[in-house]
N, C-alpha and C positions, 0 to 999 in steps of 0.2 A: 253790264257784261257778266257773263260768270266767271269766276276767278279760276284762272289755269289749275290751281292746286286742289280743286275741288274731287269729290271723289266720284263723279259720273265717269263713264269711260264710252269709249268710240268703237265701235265695232264695223269692220268693212267688209265685205264679203263680194268678191269678184268670181263670175262664173262665165268663163268662156268657151266656145264649142265650135268644132270643127275649124273651118280657115279662120277664124275670127279671135281664137284662143290668146293670141299675143295680146291683143288690146287690153284684157283684163290685168295683165302681168305689167303692162304700162303704168295703167292707173292705179295699181298696186305700189310700184316703184315711187310714183308722183307724190303720194300720201305718206308713204312709211317714214321717212325722216323726219316729220313734222309729229307723229303721235306719241302720245305721252306714256309714262309708265303705267301699266295696266290696261291700255288700250289692247286691242289685236284685229291684226290684217288677215284674210286668207284670199289667195287666189287659186283657184282650181279649174280644171279643164275638163270637155266631154263626159256630162254628165246626163243621162237620159231625164226624163221630165220628173218620173218617180225620186230619182236621187236629188234632183233639185230641189222639189217640196222638202224632202226629209231633212237636206240641210239647211233650209230657211227655217223649218220647224225649230230644229234643234238651237240655231241662233237665236230665234225669237224666245224660247225658253231660258234663255242665258240673260235676256236683258230686265235691267232693274230701273228704279225712277231715277229720270234724269239724263239717262243713256242716249246715247245716238246711234241708229243703224243705217248703214248705207250699202246698199245692194246694187252692185253694176253687172247687167247682164248682156254679153254680147255674144250673138249668135243667129242662128236661124230662127224667124217666126212664121207663121202662118196663121190660117184659121179654120174650124171646123164647123160642122153644123150645132148650133146652139143644144147643150144637153142639160138634164136638171141641175140646179135651180135655172129654169126658163127666165131671162132676163135681158136679152139683147133686143133692141129693136132692130136691127138687120138679121137676126136671126142667124148670128156666128158668134162663137167661142174663139177669142185668139188663142193661139198654143204656141209655146217655144219648148225646145228639147234638142236632141241629138238626131243629126240626119242618118238614115238607116245604113250608110257608108260615111266613115270620115272624110273620104275622098269625093263625096258625092254631094252635088247643092241638091236639097228637096225642093226648092223652088222650080226648078225645071224638070226633076224625074220622080219626084212624089213621093214625100213621105218622112215621119219622124219616128225613132223608136220610143215607143212610151212616152208621149209628149204631156207637158203639163198645161192645165189650160187657165186661163186668166181667172176664171171662178175658184180654183184652187189655190193660185197665187195669192189671191185676193182674201181668201178666207183665213191665210197666215198673215200676210200684212196689216189686214183689218183686224186684227187680234192682239195685235202689239199692244200693250199698254199704254192708255192716253197720255202718261208723263213721258215717253220715249219719242224724242224728235227723229222723223223717217225720212229717208232720201232713196227713191228707186229710180233705177236707169235700165231701159230698155233700149238698145242700141239694136234694134231688128227690124226686121219688116213687118208691116200691119202691126206696129207699138201701139198705137190708138186703140186697140181692140181692149187693152188693160184698162181702161178707163172708161168704156162707153156703155156699160150695163148696168144695172141698179145692183148688181152683186158682184161687180169689180171692184178693184181697187179705190178707194172713197176716203184715205187719209196721208197725211204726211205732203211731201213734194215729189212728184212722179216726172220724169223726162224722158221723152221717145223723139226716136230719129226719124219717124214717119208716122202717118195718119194712120186710121184703120183699112185705108183702101188700097193704099198703095205700098211700095217696096222702100228698103231702106240702101242705101248706097254701098259697094262692097268695101272701099273706104269709109271708115268712121267719121262721120259729122261730129259725133259728139266728144272723142278724144281730144283734137285740139282746143276744145273749151277748158276739158279737167286740166292738161297740162299746163296751158296758160293760167289757169286760175294757180296752181301751186310753184309757178314761175318766179324769181326775183323781181321786186318792183323797182329796185333801185334805190328804195329809201328804208333799207332795213328789215323789209317783209317780205309778203307775197302778194302778188297782182288781185286777188280775192277779197284781200284785208282791206277793205274801204277806208276805215278809219286810222289804218296802219298804227294799230295798237300790239301789234305781234300776238295778238288772240283771234284767231278766225272763227267766227260764229256760224251756226247754220243758216241763218238768214243773210249774212254777207256770202256765204259760199252758193247760195241759192240765186240770188240777186244777180252773180257774177255769171252763173251757168243759165240764166232764164234768156240770156240775148240770143240764144238756139231758138226760141219761141216763134213759130211762125217763119221758120227759114225755110226755103226752096231747098229741098236734098237732092235735087240734081236730076232726078230720074222722076219726077212726076208728084213725089210726095212732099209733106210739110211737116216738119220737125214740133214738137209741141214741150211746153213746160207747164205742168197744170200744179196749181197750188191749193192744196187741201188743208194746209196748216195756219196759216196767217191768222185767220179768221177765228178758227177754233182754238187754236192753243199759241197764241201770239209770244207766250213767255219762252217757245221752243226757239223762236229767232234769235234768243241771245245763247242758247246752249254753245259749249267751246268745241267745235270740229278739231281744231289742232292750234299747238303754241308754234309761231311761225316766225322767230327771231332769224334773219340771214346776216350771219357777220359778214362785217366790212372792214378793209376792203374783200373781194372776193379772192381766194387764195387756195393754195393747197391746204392751210390751216382751217379755212372754211369747208373745205369737203371734208375734212376728217371730223369737224364739229358735227357736221350734218348726220356723219355716219355713226357717231356716238349717240346721238337722239335717235336715231332709229333703232340702233340696237337694243335700247333700253325698252321697247316694246315688244310684244308677243306676235312676230311676223311669221307666217308659214306662206311659202310658194309650193305649191302643191301640184304637180301633174299626175292625172290619171287616166290611164287606157281603159277605154269603155269597155265593158262587160258585154258577152254576149246575151241579149236578153230576146224575148218574143217581140215581134214586129206589130205595128198598128193594123187595125182591122180597116177593110176599104173606105168606112164611111169616115175616117180620120184623113184621108189622102188629100193632096191639096186641091183645090178648085179654080186655082188663078195662077198664072206663070208671071214671074218677076222676070223672066227671061232677058 
């Protein structure tokens, strides 16, 4: 197990779009109290596809050997015709981004503002240094598109709340798993800490979240948890995500201790109003309704 005092850092990035924005603040709030000094967590909302890619790229450039990167996207997702590089067996690129109007559901009314494609996202995620542990979550419709092409994400752990052919539920299927992972287990740590040593590893966290794999999402889709990490970089399983002691007994003092732990990290909760940008062209409009 990695020593909690080592110099590696955890970088958590949550991006929530449209009516799903609050989900990333909840995931942010769950992990923040357990992060160590030097770790960072950022939750932000209503980014266009270009802005998502820009922020991902900036985060990638700050990662160093032994770090962990966790990316949680909660928002609309769809697909468009496969664009270069042509790599999709189903001839579709997955896309995520901001709806044309914050109050409009693009799944039924058609369109995103400047969407980010699965190939563009993968070009960043797959270029993260091999020594970095990676967990990406796509709580969005057609999330399976993110891993189904030869130029799509092919490293780290990837979780999605729907397959490539179906929608995701409006109420997050993923968030309860995440919140439960960081909830007290009654034995001095959190539920995802399998060996209860108060050091939550990347392997333990993914193993706990892996229960979502194959789950019926309630509207025709199937959630997935893909492991591109264990066979290639098994050492990443031991990377420390969080130091997770839960003071006993639970009391006001316990809550104060957790607050102190959280305050020691670099934590940012950032709300951003989307800017007026050019809308997408007709070939990027949705071809299927989640109605």
